[in-house]
C-alpha positions as CSV (number, residue, x, y, z in Angstrom):
1,M,8.7,-3.8,-11.1
2,D,8.4,-0.9,-8.6
3,P,5.1,0.9,-8.2
4,K,4.2,3.1,-11.2
5,L,2.2,6.0,-9.9
6,I,1.9,9.8,-9.8
7,I,1.1,11.5,-6.5
8,T,-0.3,15.0,-6.8
9,V,-0.8,17.1,-3.7
10,L,-3.1,20.1,-4.1
11,F,-3.9,23.1,-1.7
12,L,-0.7,22.6,0.1
13,I,-2.2,19.5,2.0
14,S,0.7,17.2,2.6
15,A,1.2,13.5,3.2
16,T,3.8,11.5,5.2
17,V,5.3,8.7,3.0
18,I,7.0,5.7,4.7
19,A,9.1,3.6,2.4
20,A,10.3,0.1,3.3
21,Q,12.2,-2.4,1.2
22,E,12.3,-6.2,1.9
23,Y,13.4,-7.5,-1.5
24,V,16.4,-6.7,-3.7
25,R,17.9,-8.3,-6.7
26,P,21.7,-7.4,-7.0
27,P,23.9,-9.0,-9.5
28,P,23.7,-11.8,-10.5
29,R,20.0,-10.9,-9.8
30,K,19.4,-13.5,-7.3
31,A,16.4,-12.7,-5.0
32,L,17.2,-11.9,-1.4
33,H,14.5,-11.8,1.3
34,F,15.7,-10.1,4.5
35,P,14.4,-11.6,7.8
36,W,11.9,-9.6,9.6
37,S,11.5,-9.5,13.4
38,R,7.9,-10.1,14.6
39,K,8.4,-7.2,17.2
40,P,7.2,-4.0,15.7
41,S,9.5,-2.1,18.1
42,S,12.6,-3.5,16.4
43,L,11.7,-2.0,13.0
44,P,13.4,1.2,11.8
45,Q,10.0,2.5,10.6
46,Q,9.0,2.8,14.3
47,A,11.1,5.9,14.8
48,D,9.7,7.5,11.6
49,L,6.2,6.8,12.6
50,S,6.7,8.3,16.1
51,K,7.4,11.7,14.4
52,V,4.3,11.8,12.3
53,D,1.9,14.6,13.2
54,R,-1.4,13.8,11.6
55,Q,-2.7,17.3,12.2
56,K,0.1,18.6,9.9
57,T,0.1,15.6,7.5
58,P,-3.3,13.9,7.7
59,W,-2.4,11.4,5.0
60,L,-0.1,8.5,5.7
61,L,1.2,6.6,2.7
62,V,3.4,3.5,2.6
63,L,5.5,2.3,-0.3
64,F,7.3,-1.1,-0.6
65,H,8.0,-3.7,-3.2
66,V,6.2,-7.0,-2.5
67,P,2.4,-6.8,-2.0
68,W,0.8,-8.2,1.1
69,Y,-2.7,-8.5,-0.3
70,N,-2.3,-10.3,-3.7
71,S,-5.0,-12.5,-5.4
72,N,-2.7,-13.0,-8.4
73,K,-1.0,-16.4,-8.6
74,A,2.4,-14.8,-9.1
75,H,4.7,-14.2,-6.1
76,Q,2.3,-15.7,-3.5
77,G,3.4,-15.5,0.1
78,E,6.6,-13.5,-0.6
79,G,5.6,-10.7,1.6
80,D,4.2,-12.8,4.5
81,S,7.2,-12.3,6.9
82,M,7.2,-8.6,6.5
83,M,3.4,-8.5,6.8
84,A,3.5,-10.4,10.0
85,A,6.1,-7.9,11.5
86,M,4.8,-4.7,10.2
87,E,1.0,-4.9,9.6
88,P,0.1,-4.4,13.3
89,L,2.4,-1.3,13.4
90,L,0.9,0.2,10.2
91,Y,-2.6,-0.6,11.5
92,A,-2.1,1.0,14.8
93,A,-0.5,4.1,12.9
94,S,-3.7,4.2,10.7
95,A,-1.9,4.0,7.4
96,D,-4.3,5.2,4.7
97,I,-2.8,3.6,1.5
98,V,-0.2,1.0,1.0
99,F,1.4,0.9,-2.6
100,A,3.4,-2.1,-3.8
101,G,4.7,-3.5,-7.1
102,H,6.6,-6.9,-7.9
103,V,3.4,-8.5,-9.4
104,H,3.1,-7.4,-13.0
105,A,-0.6,-6.5,-12.9
106,Y,-2.9,-4.2,-11.1
107,E,-5.1,-4.7,-8.0
108,R,-6.9,-2.6,-5.5
109,T,-8.4,-3.7,-2.2
110,K,-11.1,-2.5,0.2
111,R,-9.6,-1.1,3.6
112,V,-8.2,-4.3,5.0
113,N,-6.3,-5.7,8.0
114,N,-5.4,-9.2,9.3
115,G,-6.7,-10.8,6.0
116,K,-10.2,-9.3,6.1
117,S,-12.1,-6.1,5.4
118,D,-11.6,-3.4,8.0
119,T,-12.9,0.1,7.8
120,C,-9.8,1.3,9.8
121,G,-7.4,-0.6,7.8
122,A,-5.3,0.5,4.7
123,V,-6.3,0.4,1.1
124,H,-3.7,-1.9,-0.6
125,I,-2.9,-1.1,-4.2
126,T,-0.6,-3.3,-6.3
127,I,0.6,-1.2,-9.2
128,G,3.4,-3.3,-10.8
129,D,2.2,-2.9,-14.3
130,G,4.4,-0.1,-15.6
131,G,6.1,-2.3,-18.2
132,N,8.8,-4.9,-18.2
133,K,10.5,-7.6,-20.3
134,E,8.9,-10.5,-18.4
135,G,5.4,-9.7,-19.4
136,L,2.2,-9.5,-17.5
137,A,1.0,-11.8,-14.6
138,H,-2.3,-13.0,-16.2
139,K,-3.3,-15.7,-13.7
140,Y,-5.4,-15.0,-10.7
141,K,-6.9,-16.9,-7.9
142,N,-10.6,-17.7,-8.2
143,P,-13.0,-16.8,-6.7
144,P,-11.3,-13.6,-5.7
145,P,-10.9,-12.8,-2.0
146,E,-13.7,-10.6,-0.5
147,W,-11.2,-7.8,0.1
148,S,-10.3,-7.5,-3.6
149,V,-12.2,-4.7,-5.4
150,F,-10.7,-4.5,-8.8
151,R,-7.8,-6.5,-10.6
152,E,-6.5,-6.7,-14.1
153,A,-3.3,-7.8,-15.9
154,S,-2.7,-4.8,-18.2
155,F,0.0,-2.4,-18.5
156,G,-0.9,0.9,-17.0
157,H,-0.3,3.6,-14.4
158,G,-2.0,5.2,-11.4
159,E,-2.6,8.7,-10.3
160,L,-3.3,9.8,-6.6
161,N,-4.8,13.3,-6.3
162,I,-4.9,14.3,-2.6
163,V,-7.6,17.1,-2.7
164,N,-7.6,18.0,1.0
165,S,-7.2,16.5,4.5
166,T,-10.3,14.3,4.1
167,H,-10.5,13.2,0.6
168,A,-8.2,11.8,-2.2
169,F,-9.0,10.6,-5.7
170,W,-7.3,7.5,-7.1
171,T,-7.5,6.5,-10.7
172,W,-5.9,3.7,-12.7
173,H,-5.3,4.1,-16.5
174,R,-4.6,1.3,-19.0
175,N,-1.8,2.2,-21.3
176,D,-3.9,1.0,-24.3
177,D,-6.5,3.6,-23.5
178,D,-6.3,7.4,-23.9
179,E,-5.1,9.1,-20.9
180,P,-8.5,10.6,-19.9
181,V,-10.0,7.1,-19.7
182,R,-10.2,5.8,-16.1
183,S,-10.2,2.1,-16.0
184,D,-10.6,2.1,-12.2
185,Q,-11.4,5.0,-9.8
186,V,-12.3,5.6,-6.3
187,W,-12.7,8.4,-3.8
188,I,-10.7,7.6,-0.5
189,T,-11.6,9.1,2.8
190,S,-8.7,9.7,5.2
191,L,-8.6,7.8,8.4
192,V,-8.1,11.1,10.2
193,S,-11.5,12.3,9.1
194,S,-13.2,8.9,9.9
195,G,-12.1,9.0,13.5
196,C,-9.9,5.8,13.2
197,V,-6.6,7.8,14.1
198,A,-8.1,9.0,17.3
199,E,-9.6,5.6,18.2
200,K,-6.1,4.0,17.8
201,T,-3.9,6.5,19.6
202,L,-3.4,4.4,22.7
203,E,-2.7,1.3,20.6
204,L,-0.1,3.2,18.6
205,T,1.5,4.6,21.7
206,K,1.8,1.2,23.2
207,I,3.5,-0.3,20.1
208,L,5.9,2.6,19.7
209,T,6.9,2.7,23.3
210,E,7.3,-1.0,24.2
211,P,10.9,-2.3,24.7
């Protein structure tokens, strides 16, 4: 299931969205996992990131199918090769939020990088709970990892309201509840405003220009 979310941008504050796909299921619906190079410079997203101007688009959002940070027992390890190749690049680029689907449940993390909490890492949100014939993924790993903030196997949807260049409001709504009910909510501060983007400028330049 692809991410089920609504992105609202207010006050003409814009975001750059990078989309990557490492998993497809063509007829006869056999899963294919594409090999990923461990060198970030070989990735097509490198060219996209080199064009991002965080003064014009302070928010950097990333979308792909298989989650990297997943404490559900379903689909464990399926994003590992992509994560090994791309996480250093996205960390250096100061990606704010990473949305994924695939796991038929909901989960939100702290800002995280390299398997642990990091205030300059991305918030990872698994939002694969939009509805499907296979049902929900109810089984989670316990105890939960320290980076996991909220997780639940319920059908639902999320809404991201980018208020301005520094703050965005994320909410998750169970389908069984009325729309105004927020089952999970958090204010997210952009990495531009926290100083992380400026701190990692040299790191990003090195990754984007290496042969």
